[in-house]
N, C-alpha and C positions, 0 to 999 in steps of 0.2 A: 699311752702304751697299751692299755687294755684292748682298745679297738685294733691297734696294730697287731697285737698278738693273735687276736681272734681272726683277723683277715688273713694273716700269714698261715694259720692252721687250716682255714677253710680252702685256701689255695692248694694245699697238699694233703687232701684227705686220706691218701693211701699210707701216709707216714706220720700224720699228726692229727690230734684231736684236742679241741679247746673245750674246757668245762667250767661252769661256775660251780665250785665244789661246796659252797656255803656262803653265809653272810656273816659279817663281823657283828659285834655288839651294837654298833651304831648303824647297822643296816647296809654297810658297803659290801659289794660282792667280792669274793675271794676267788681268784683264777687258778685253775690247774691245767697243765698241759701234758699230753702224752706224746712222746716222740719215739719212733722206731718200732720194730717188731721182732727184736731179737730175743733169744732164750734167757739171757741174764737181765735181771731187773735192777734198775738203779733209781734211787730217790734222791732228789736234790731240793732243798728248801732254803729260803732266805727271808730275812725280815723279823725273825723271832724277837730280836731287839731292834726296834724301829729307829733308834738313833745310830744305826750302822747301815747307811744307805748304799754302800758300794755292792754288797752281795745281791740285793734285788736288781740293781742296774746291770750287773753281770749276767744274771739269769735271763732277764728280758732281752738283752742284746744277744745272748747265746741262742735263744729259741729263734729269733728273727733271722739271725745269720745262718743257722743251719737250714732253715726253710727256704731262704733265698739262694742257697748253694747246696742243694741236696746231693748232687753228684759227688761233691768233695767229701761228703760224710757218709757215703753209701755203706762202706764197710762197717762203720760204727753203728749205723742204724739197723744193720742186719744182725749184729752181734748183741746189741743191747736194746731194752725198752726202758725209756727214761720216763719217770713220773715226777714232774717238776711243779713246785709251787713258788712262783717268782717272788711273791710277797705274802707272808702269812698274816700281816698285821696292818691292813690298810688304814685303820683308825689312827694308829701310832704314826704312820707315814704322814697323814694329814696334819697331825699336831706338830711334827718336826719340820714341815715344809718351809717355814720362814727362814730357818738357818740353813737348811739344805740349799735353797735357792741363792743364799748369800755367801755360801762357802767359797773361799776359806777365811771369811771374816770371823775372827775369833770372838769379837764382841757379840755378833749375832748368834754365834753358837752358845755362848754362856748365857745369853738372855733367853733363848728360846728352846734349848735342848730339853726333851722330856724322855724319860726312861721308865718302863714299868718296874715297880718294885716287887720283891718277892711276895708271892700270893696273886700277883697279876702277870708275872714274867712268863711269857709264852714258852720259852725254851724249857722251863721246868714246870710245865703245866699239862703234860701228856699223860693219858690220852683225852681227858675231857674236862679240864679245869674251866676253860672258856669255850664259847662256840667256835672260835677260830681253831682251837686244838682239836675239837671234835671233827671239824671239817677236814683238816689235814689228815688226821688218823683214819678217817673213813676212806679218803681218797687213796691212801697207801695200803691199808691193811689187806684188802681183797687181793692184792698182787704180791704179797709176801710169800716166801722169804726173798730178801734182797741180797745181791752180791755186794752192793756199795750203798752207803748213805752219807751224804754230805750236808752239813748245815753251815751256810756261809754267814760269818760274823765279822766283826771288826772291833777296833779299839779306838778310843778317842785319841790317845797318845801312847806310843810305846818307843822302844829303842830300835825296833825293826819288825821283821816278820816272825810270826808265831804260828805253829800248826799243832793242833791236838789230834791224837790218834788213839783209838780204843785199845785197851791193853792187850787183847789177844793178837793184835797186829803190830804191836810196838816194835818187835824184833823180826817181823816178817816183811817190813816195808823199808829196809835199808836203802834200796836203790831209789825209791821215791824220796826219802829223806835227803840222800845225797844230791839227787838232781834238783830238788826244790831249793836246797841251800844255794846251789850254784846259780839258779835262776834269780834268787833274791839278791845275791851279791852282784850279779851282772846288772841288776836293776838299780844298783847303788844302795842297797839296804843291808844292814847287819841282821843277825838273828837276835830276837829278843830272848835272852837267856834268863830264866827265872826258875830256880829249884824251890818249889813250895813244899817239898818233903811230904807230899800226900795230903796236905791240908785241903779239906773239902773235896777230896778225891783226885786232886791234881798231882800226879806222880811225874818226876822228871825222867825223860828218856835220853835226851841229848841236848846240846845247846840249841835252843829254838824249838824244842819239841817236848810236849807234855802229853799225858793221857787226857782223854775226853772227860768232862765233868759228869757226875752221877747224882741224881736226886737223892738216892740212898745215902751216899757219902755226905751230902749237904745236910740231910736230916740228922745223921749221926754226929756231925760236927757241932750243930747248934744244940743238940741235947747234951753233948759233953761239956758245953760251956754254960749250961743251965738256962737255955732259952728255948723251951719246948714250943712256945707259940710260934717263934720264927721257924723252927724245924717243920712244923705242920704246914707251913706255906709252900714248901717245896714238894712238887710232884716229880714224876719221872721226866728225864730229858728225852728229846726225840731219838737220841742214840740208843738209850735204854729201851725205848719202845720198839724200835726196829730190831734190835738184837733179841728182844723177847719173843719176836715172831719166828724165831728159828733160823736155821742156816748158819753161815759164818761170815756175816757182812763186815767189810772193812768200813769203819765209821770215822769221819773226819770233821773237824771244826776249823775253818780258816779264820785267822785273826790278823788283820792288816790295819795299821793305824791311819787315822785322818791326818795327824800331824806326827812327825818323827822328832824325837828328842835329840837335839844335837849334842855331840860329845862336849864335855867340859870337865872341870875338876871334879873328881869323884873320890869318895871315901873308899878305902879298900874293904872289900867284903870280908866277913869273919872267916878264919881258916876252917871253921866247921861247915861253912857253906860258901865255897868259892863261886857258886853260880847265883849269887844274890845281887840284883841290880840296885845298888845303894842310891845312886843318883836318881834313878827312876822312882824309887820309893819316896825319896825326899820331894821330888816334884809332885807325886801323887797327893801328898799331904797338902801342899799349897794349892794345887789345882782343885781339890775337893772344897777348900775354903772359898775359892772364887766361885764355884758353882752354887754356893749357898748365899752369895751376896746379891743385893738388889742392884743390878747394873743398868736398869732401865733409863736412868738419867746420867749414866757415866759417859764421859768423853775421853776416858783414859785410853791410851794406845795399848796394843798387845804387849809391847816391851814394858810399859808401866805395870801391866797386870801380872806379868811373869817374873819380873825381877831379874835374877841371874840366870834364869833358864831361857834357852833359845829353842824355838820350834820351827820346823820347815814342813809345809803342807806336802802330802804325798799326792802326786798327780793321779787323779782317779783312773786314767787310762793305764798307768802302771799297775795300780792295785787290781784292776779288772784283769789285766793280762796275767798277773800272778795267780789270781783266783782260778782262771782257766787253765793255767799251767798245773795247779794242784789236781784239778779234775782230770786232766789228760793223763797225768802220771798215775792217778788212782785207777783209772780205767785200765791202763797197762798192767798195773799190779794185780788186779783181780782177774784179768784175762790170762795172766801167766801163772796164777796160783794153782 
């Protein structure tokens, strides 16, 4: 895909530039793409969590599609300048490739999935925790302030679609929320409704919507429970970094699952928190245990591994379409603001 991205940009030099913005810790190049020449600047990144592959695939496909059909996107490219990092973590992508290529094989996922822990987590490493963070920050900062910043993420399993919105825009994006909810339902998904009551900076907005995470809130949370060492591992998120450069950017984090947790018998949530997904929380406990087991010699089927829980893989094409729907709605939102 790197060569395909570079070739697509070279074929349209008036509207696109391809850059190697830096190298990873292991020496892999990190690609950056500039699209358009409009007055409003937009940043879009993916791959901060390398076990969430749909976001990078969405951005790579988006860049190529726009450059193969520039006339269809002429108005967009005249209104916005996009600074895109399709994958911020090529080392992590390489480590996760065995299960990505075998997806939706649950056994392959459990055997091979790797995720950077706090202190190595790129999303909470801005602006300079790792060379990858420095490369992304440098690529973006010279073109701040931004009208929109999106960090495309995912979840291993959820009850449906979840979208995180930065607090200044939580109640200025009602049309976006309404239209995205409709798109998710039309795609056969529920909204993943989880009111975390501000824990680690996640505040509930509406079913399926929470505020974006903040490194500051993460640090405060771990200090409050007496774990200052963990607190010190959290730097700022990409959203905090972009907001810190000024302007009034709409910041979004997309969260779509690889597998959807199928409905089943569920314990009623407590009356103090009706937006608490009890079945999902029970599943997470069991799933966490599975991820720590040695499954290299296991011949167990997914149903054996999951017990009473049933999962359905989410078609990557559906997930990509929903990611693009979010971006489209977000561009409409900032253009109308």
